Each structure stands twice: as structure tokens, then as C-alpha cells.
N, CA, C and O of each residue as an XYZ file, in Angstrom:
476
protein
N       0.834     -1.186      0.000
C       0.000      0.000      0.000
C       0.873      1.242      0.000
O       1.889      1.312      0.691
N       0.455      2.215     -0.789
C       1.140      3.497     -0.740
C       0.620      4.282      0.444
O      -0.575      4.255      0.741
N       1.517      4.986      1.123
C       1.069      5.875      2.192
C       1.048      7.268      1.635
O       1.954      7.644      0.891
N       0.068      8.031      1.960
C      -0.014      9.382      1.443
C      -1.061     10.164      2.171
O      -1.298      9.950      3.360
N      -1.692     11.072      1.464
C      -2.663     11.937      2.119
C      -3.870     12.154      1.233
O      -3.861     11.735      0.076
N      -4.881     12.780      1.728
C      -6.150     12.901      1.059
C      -6.850     14.185      1.463
O      -6.358     14.923      2.316
N      -7.999     14.454      0.851
C      -8.724     15.642      1.263
C      -9.057     15.546      2.740
O      -9.059     14.456      3.312
N      -9.327     16.638      3.333
C      -9.554     16.662      4.767
C     -10.923     16.123      5.117
O     -11.877     16.882      5.284
N     -11.014     14.833      5.226
C     -12.219     14.188      5.690
C     -11.923     13.712      7.076
O     -10.925     13.029      7.304
N     -12.766     14.055      7.999
C     -12.544     13.640      9.378
C     -13.084     12.245      9.576
O     -14.193     11.936      9.141
N     -12.311     11.399     10.229
C     -12.774     10.065     10.565
C     -13.342     10.089     11.962
O     -12.581     10.063     12.929
N     -14.634     10.135     12.100
C     -15.228     10.111     13.434
C     -15.870     11.424     13.790
O     -16.482     12.075     12.944
N     -15.733     11.817     15.041
C     -16.462     12.959     15.570
C     -15.911     14.295     15.126
O     -16.596     15.310     15.247
N     -14.686     14.326     14.612
C     -14.083     15.586     14.229
C     -13.499     16.313     15.406
O     -12.994     17.426     15.263
N     -13.558     15.699     16.575
C     -13.027     16.345     17.767
C     -11.533     16.163     17.838
O     -10.983     15.192     17.319
N     -10.892     17.092     18.477
C      -9.463     17.012     18.695
C      -9.210     16.967     20.184
O      -9.955     17.556     20.967
N      -8.169     16.274     20.572
C      -7.852     16.192     21.987
C      -7.156     17.442     22.471
O      -7.030     17.656     23.677
N      -6.691     18.290     21.527
C      -5.980     19.496     21.931
C      -4.755     19.179     22.752
O      -4.320     19.991     23.569
N      -4.185     17.978     22.538
C      -2.986     17.595     23.251
C      -3.272     16.899     24.573
O      -2.345     16.426     25.231
N      -4.535     16.828     24.974
C      -4.871     16.169     26.229
C      -4.982     14.675     25.998
O      -5.242     14.233     24.878
N      -4.787     13.897     27.046
C      -4.949     12.453     26.969
C      -6.078     12.025     27.890
O      -5.867     11.893     29.096
N      -7.272     11.805     27.352
C      -8.378     11.389     28.204
C      -8.046     10.075     28.898
O      -7.333      9.236     28.347
N      -8.558      9.905     30.089
C      -8.309      8.682     30.835
C      -9.465      7.708     30.714
O      -9.348      6.569     31.167
N     -10.580      8.114     30.117
C     -11.709      7.214     29.938
C     -11.315      6.041     29.051
O     -10.582      6.211     28.077
N     -11.791      4.880     29.381
C     -11.479      3.705     28.569
C     -12.250      3.714     27.253
O     -11.871      3.016     26.313
N     -13.339      4.505     27.173
C     -14.132      4.552     25.949
C     -13.789      5.756     25.083
O     -14.546      6.087     24.170
N     -12.656      6.425     25.348
C     -12.254      7.594     24.564
C     -12.047      7.184     23.115
O     -11.486      6.126     22.830
N     -12.510      8.044     22.196
C     -12.346      7.769     20.771
C     -10.889      7.977     20.366
O     -10.129      8.609     21.100
N     -10.488      7.451     19.199
C      -9.128      7.712     18.733
C      -8.826      9.204     18.638
O      -7.718      9.638     18.954
N      -9.829     10.001     18.196
C      -9.610     11.436     18.089
C      -9.352     12.053     19.458
O      -8.487     12.918     19.599
N     -10.102     11.611     20.469
C      -9.911     12.135     21.825
C      -8.553     11.743     22.386
O      -7.991     12.446     23.226
N      -8.037     10.631     21.922
C      -6.739     10.167     22.383
C      -5.604     10.807     21.586
O      -4.436     10.490     21.810
N      -5.933     11.693     20.671
C      -4.905     12.321     19.850
C      -4.489     11.453     18.681
O      -3.456     11.703     18.059
N      -5.281     10.430     18.371
C      -5.003      9.519     17.277
C      -6.147      9.643     16.292
O      -7.274      9.251     16.595
N      -5.873     10.177     15.128
C      -6.930     10.408     14.149
C      -7.328      9.137     13.422
O      -8.219      9.176     12.573
N      -6.698      8.011     13.726
C      -7.110      6.735     13.160
C      -6.498      6.444     11.807
O      -5.480      7.023     11.428
N      -7.132      5.543     11.092
C      -6.663      5.074      9.790
C      -7.742      5.340      8.761
O      -8.914      5.043      8.993
N      -7.353      5.898      7.629
C      -8.269      6.140      6.520
C      -7.708      5.406      5.309
O      -6.560      5.615      4.918
N      -8.535      4.543      4.720
C      -8.110      3.776      3.553
C      -8.925      4.202      2.340
O     -10.155      4.224      2.378
N      -8.230      4.535      1.278
C      -8.837      4.864     -0.011
C      -8.824      3.587     -0.841
O      -7.769      2.984     -1.040
N      -9.988      3.174     -1.323
C     -10.085      1.963     -2.131
C     -10.433      2.348     -3.562
O     -11.400      3.072     -3.800
N      -9.645      1.863     -4.510
C      -9.906      2.117     -5.927
C     -10.871      1.034     -6.403
O     -10.584     -0.159     -6.303
N     -12.025      1.472     -6.927
C     -13.086      0.541     -7.308
C     -13.723      0.959     -8.633
O     -13.647      2.118     -9.039
N     -14.351     -0.011     -9.297
C     -15.155      0.322    -10.477
C     -16.397      1.061    -10.004
O     -17.013      0.691     -9.004
N     -16.757      2.116    -10.739
C     -17.905      2.914    -10.310
C     -18.482      3.705    -11.471
O     -17.751      4.393    -12.184
N     -19.771      3.611    -11.661
C     -20.513      4.443    -12.604
C     -19.899      4.448    -14.008
O     -19.755      5.502    -14.628
N     -19.545      3.273    -14.493
C     -19.006      3.147    -15.843
C     -17.528      3.492    -15.960
O     -17.001      3.567    -17.070
N     -16.868      3.698    -14.865
C     -15.437      4.006    -14.874
C     -14.805      3.537    -13.577
O     -15.127      2.466    -13.064
N     -13.903      4.350    -13.055
C     -13.187      4.032    -11.825
C     -13.259      5.209    -10.880
O     -13.314      6.363    -11.306
N     -13.259      4.910     -9.597
C     -13.278      5.940     -8.564
C     -12.490      5.418     -7.369
O     -12.115      4.247     -7.320
N     -12.248      6.300     -6.412
C     -11.773      5.822     -5.117
C     -12.856      6.127     -4.111
O     -13.655      7.044     -4.302
N     -12.881      5.362     -3.046
C     -13.890      5.594     -2.027
C     -13.283      5.456     -0.651
O     -12.329      4.709     -0.435
N     -13.863      6.197      0.270
C     -13.522      6.116      1.690
C     -14.828      5.790      2.388
O     -15.774      6.577      2.348
N     -14.880      4.637      3.025
C     -16.144      4.205      3.618
C     -17.166      4.030      2.514
O     -16.943      3.267      1.574
N     -18.285      4.728      2.619
C     -19.346      4.641      1.609
C     -19.357      5.828      0.660
O     -20.298      5.980     -0.120
N     -18.328      6.675      0.709
C     -18.305      7.902     -0.094
C     -17.365      7.725     -1.284
O     -16.199      7.364     -1.126
N     -17.903      7.988     -2.489
C     -17.132      7.856     -3.723
C     -16.571      9.199     -4.166
O     -17.166     10.249     -3.925
N     -15.422      9.144     -4.816
C     -14.873     10.321     -5.481
C     -15.628     10.512     -6.798
O     -16.584      9.799     -7.100
N     -15.174     11.479     -7.554
C     -15.676     11.592     -8.920
C     -15.274     10.335     -9.681
O     -14.404      9.588     -9.233
N     -15.901     10.098    -10.828
C     -15.573      8.946    -11.657
C     -14.471      9.324    -12.632
O     -14.513     10.384    -13.255
N     -13.482      8.443    -12.757
C     -12.361      8.634    -13.671
C     -12.489      7.649    -14.815
O     -13.042      6.562    -14.646
N     -11.976      8.026    -15.984
C     -12.079      7.187    -17.168
C     -11.221      5.942    -17.121
O     -11.549      4.935    -17.747
N     -10.118      6.001    -16.380
C      -9.224      4.842    -16.318
C      -8.899      4.494    -14.869
O      -8.982      5.325    -13.964
N      -8.528      3.246    -14.695
C      -8.102      2.770    -13.387
C      -6.886      3.561    -12.914
O      -6.831      3.980    -11.758
N      -5.914      3.767    -13.798
C      -4.691      4.478    -13.410
C      -4.978      5.907    -12.954
O      -4.355      6.388    -12.007
N      -5.911      6.591    -13.616
C      -6.258      7.953    -13.182
C      -6.882      7.949    -11.787
O      -6.591      8.818    -10.966
N      -7.746      6.958    -11.528
C      -8.358      6.863    -10.198
C      -7.303      6.533     -9.146
O      -7.348      7.073     -8.040
N      -6.369      5.667     -9.469
C      -5.298      5.306     -8.538
C      -4.407      6.509     -8.234
O      -4.040      6.738     -7.081
N      -4.062      7.269     -9.258
C      -3.259      8.485     -9.046
C      -3.995      9.476     -8.152
O      -3.402     10.073     -7.254
N      -5.291      9.648     -8.402
C      -6.085     10.579     -7.592
C      -6.194     10.094     -6.148
O      -6.136     10.900     -5.219
N      -6.349      8.801     -5.954
C      -6.430      8.244     -4.593
C      -5.120      8.466     -3.848
O      -5.130      8.830     -2.672
N      -4.003      8.252     -4.515
C      -2.703      8.486     -3.883
C      -2.509      9.960     -3.534
O      -1.990     10.282     -2.465
N      -2.919     10.848     -4.425
C      -2.807     12.290     -4.156
C      -3.697     12.675     -2.973
O      -3.286     13.450     -2.109
N      -4.902     12.139     -2.938
C      -5.819     12.439     -1.838
C      -5.265     11.918     -0.517
O      -5.354     12.596      0.506
N      -4.698     10.723     -0.537
C      -4.123     10.144      0.678
C      -2.949     10.980      1.193
O      -2.807     11.173      2.400
N      -2.109     11.475      0.283
C      -0.985     12.341      0.689
C      -1.493     13.646      1.295
O      -0.981     14.094      2.321
N      -2.486     14.251      0.673
C      -3.017     15.530      1.152
C      -3.648     15.395      2.537
O      -3.575     16.323      3.342
N      -4.266     14.249      2.819
C      -4.920     14.043      4.112
C      -3.924     14.081      5.268
O      -4.296     14.424      6.390
N      -2.683     13.740      5.012
C      -1.697     13.691      6.089
C      -1.019     15.030      6.357
O      -0.232     15.146      7.297
N      -1.316     16.040      5.545
C      -0.704     17.344      5.773
C      -1.309     18.000      7.007
O      -2.528     18.098      7.141
N      -0.452     18.440      7.888
C      -0.922     19.099      9.110
C      -1.532     20.452      8.770
O      -1.141     21.102      7.801
N      -2.477     20.855      9.569
C      -3.098     22.162      9.413
C      -2.592     23.100     10.490
O      -1.695     22.765     11.264
N      -3.177     24.264     10.524
C      -2.834     25.259     11.540
C      -3.696     25.049     12.780
O      -4.842     24.613     12.668
N      -3.161     25.352     13.955
C      -4.011     25.304     15.153
C      -5.168     26.290     14.991
O      -4.985     27.399     14.490
N      -6.347     25.877     15.418
C      -7.510     26.752     15.315
C      -8.592     26.290     16.283
O      -8.641     25.120     16.663
N      -9.458     27.221     16.678
C     -10.566     26.830     17.542
C     -11.606     26.054     16.743
O     -11.855     26.356     15.576
N     -12.208     25.060     17.374
C     -13.281     24.303     16.732
C     -14.493     24.270     17.659
O     -14.378     24.450     18.872
N     -15.641     24.039     17.063
C     -16.879     23.913     17.818
C     -17.590     22.676     17.301
O     -17.663     22.449     16.093
N     -18.115     21.875     18.223
C     -18.817     20.665     17.825
C     -19.901     20.348     18.845
O     -19.890     20.846     19.970
N     -20.829     19.511     18.420
C     -21.903     19.068     19.296
C     -21.588     17.646     19.746
O     -21.387     16.762     18.913
N     -21.543     17.419     21.062
C     -21.216     16.079     21.554
C     -22.442     15.170     21.511
O     -23.518     15.584     21.081
N     -22.267     13.933     21.958
C     -23.326     12.927     21.876
C     -24.579     13.327     22.648
O     -25.681     12.909     22.294
N     -24.422     14.135     23.701
C     -25.579     14.533     24.501
C     -26.259     15.786     23.952
O     -27.260     16.234     24.512
N     -25.732     16.362     22.863
C     -26.321     17.540     22.252
C     -25.746     18.856     22.750
O     -26.195     19.926     22.340
N     -24.761     18.782     23.626
C     -24.129     19.989     24.157
C     -23.071     20.493     23.182
O     -22.256     19.717     22.682
N     -23.089     21.804     22.915
C     -22.074     22.393     22.049
C     -20.806     22.642     22.849
O     -20.859     23.167     23.961
N     -19.676     22.267     22.287
C     -18.382     22.397     22.956
C     -17.430     23.184     22.071
O     -17.540     23.161     20.845
N     -16.494     23.882     22.708
C     -15.442     24.605     21.994
C     -14.099     24.179     22.569
O     -13.954     23.994     23.777
N     -13.128     24.026     21.689
C     -11.770     23.721     22.126
C     -10.803     24.102     21.019
O     -11.214     24.438     19.908
N      -9.548     24.049     21.324
C      -8.523     24.356     20.333
C      -8.019     23.058     19.711
O      -7.643     22.124     20.419
N      -8.017     23.011     18.384
C      -7.482     21.859     17.657
C      -6.042     22.172     17.281
O      -5.741     23.254     16.777
N      -5.160     21.219     17.530
C      -3.737     21.449     17.275
C      -3.399     21.476     15.785
O      -2.405     22.086     15.392
N      -4.214     20.823     14.950
C      -3.966     20.800     13.513
C      -2.999     19.718     13.074
O      -2.764     19.539     11.879
N      -2.431     18.988     14.041
C      -1.459     17.967     13.661
C      -1.943     16.547     13.935
O      -1.145     15.611     13.877
N      -3.210     16.365     14.228
C      -3.747     15.036     14.517
C      -4.318     14.413     13.243
O      -5.522     14.184     13.136
N      -3.447     14.148     12.295
C      -3.846     13.612     11.000
C      -3.903     12.093     11.053
O      -3.150     11.472     11.804
N      -4.778     11.492     10.274
C      -4.882     10.029     10.276
C      -3.752      9.376      9.492
O      -3.111     10.006      8.651
N      -3.528      8.130      9.779
C      -2.666      7.290      8.961
C      -3.494      6.963      7.726
O      -4.673      6.632      7.855
N      -2.921      7.046      6.551
C      -3.698      6.799      5.334
C      -3.045      5.724      4.486
O      -1.846      5.466      4.594
N      -3.847      5.108      3.649
C      -3.347      4.111      2.726
C      -4.264      4.022      1.522
O      -5.397      4.502      1.550
N      -3.762      3.401      0.466
C      -4.541      3.194     -0.754
C      -4.581      1.697     -1.023
O      -3.555      1.018     -1.020
N      -5.782      1.205     -1.252
C      -5.978     -0.209     -1.567
C      -6.453     -0.301     -3.014
O      -7.495      0.248     -3.372
N      -5.691     -0.990     -3.825
C      -6.010     -1.153     -5.237
C      -6.775     -2.453     -5.405
O      -6.235     -3.525     -5.129
N      -8.010     -2.379     -5.848
C      -8.842     -3.573     -5.956
C      -8.648     -4.316     -7.272
O      -9.185     -5.409     -7.450
N      -7.891     -3.739     -8.189
C      -7.662     -4.425     -9.465
C      -6.317     -5.142     -9.393
O      -5.279     -4.492     -9.265
N      -6.321     -6.474     -9.473
C      -5.054     -7.179     -9.420
C      -4.182     -6.825    -10.629
O      -4.674     -6.712    -11.752
N      -2.927     -6.659    -10.388
C      -1.980     -6.372    -11.470
C      -1.714     -7.637    -12.264
O      -1.465     -8.699    -11.693
N      -1.766     -7.521    -13.559
C      -1.492     -8.661    -14.421
C      -0.039     -8.621    -14.847
O       0.531     -7.552    -15.067
N       0.550     -9.798    -14.961
C       1.865     -9.712    -15.490
C       2.777    -10.723    -15.064
O       3.937    -10.722    -15.476
């Protein structure tokens, strides 16, 4: 698998630990300062090829190689750190929370090619 980055899609709640380490055993990867793993899968889609993360598809590409290149570029971009900034989110109980996101809690990314190489 190639390691790289992708568009900024948050895996999970979008919360940042802000450098804190929660002690709860049920803390999410994001709360623990671990943005998790995001895998881009290159698949046939809508008469062509696309990459997908979870159930979300990219645009459709005319060739497998174009979709693979785009998936690798997206995976690389996802790993680029951002700037620290304040964030606001609604927690599971419906309470709005504010905290500072460090901008460096990027996920581990990979690309999975579903078309076996011939040769």
C-alpha cells in the first residue's frame, strides 16, 4: 500500500484532543490524539473508476490508473498538518463544545487497489 494523504475528511467525531490524553477507557481515537486510519479503495464505479472512503465515492475517472493516481494524491493531502484553530462541535448529549485543535492530529492513510496487477 502506498502511504499518502487525502482531502480533509474527518474520521469520526471531528473532535481534537488538543494535546490532552483522556483517561476514559471509551475515549475515541480522536480524543486520544489519534486520528485513526483512513483507507482509499480504488473501485469500479458508474461506468469508470473511482476511489472511495467508507461509503463515499470520489468523482468517476475514465481509467483505473487515473483513479489510482487521484487516490494516492488524496491520501498524501490528508496527512498534511493544518494550523491550530478553535473548533466547535456538538457532543453525543447535544451539548455544544469549543476547544482548540492542534492541527497535527492527522490520520494514517493508505490506498488499496482492488484491481489485481497482471503480469
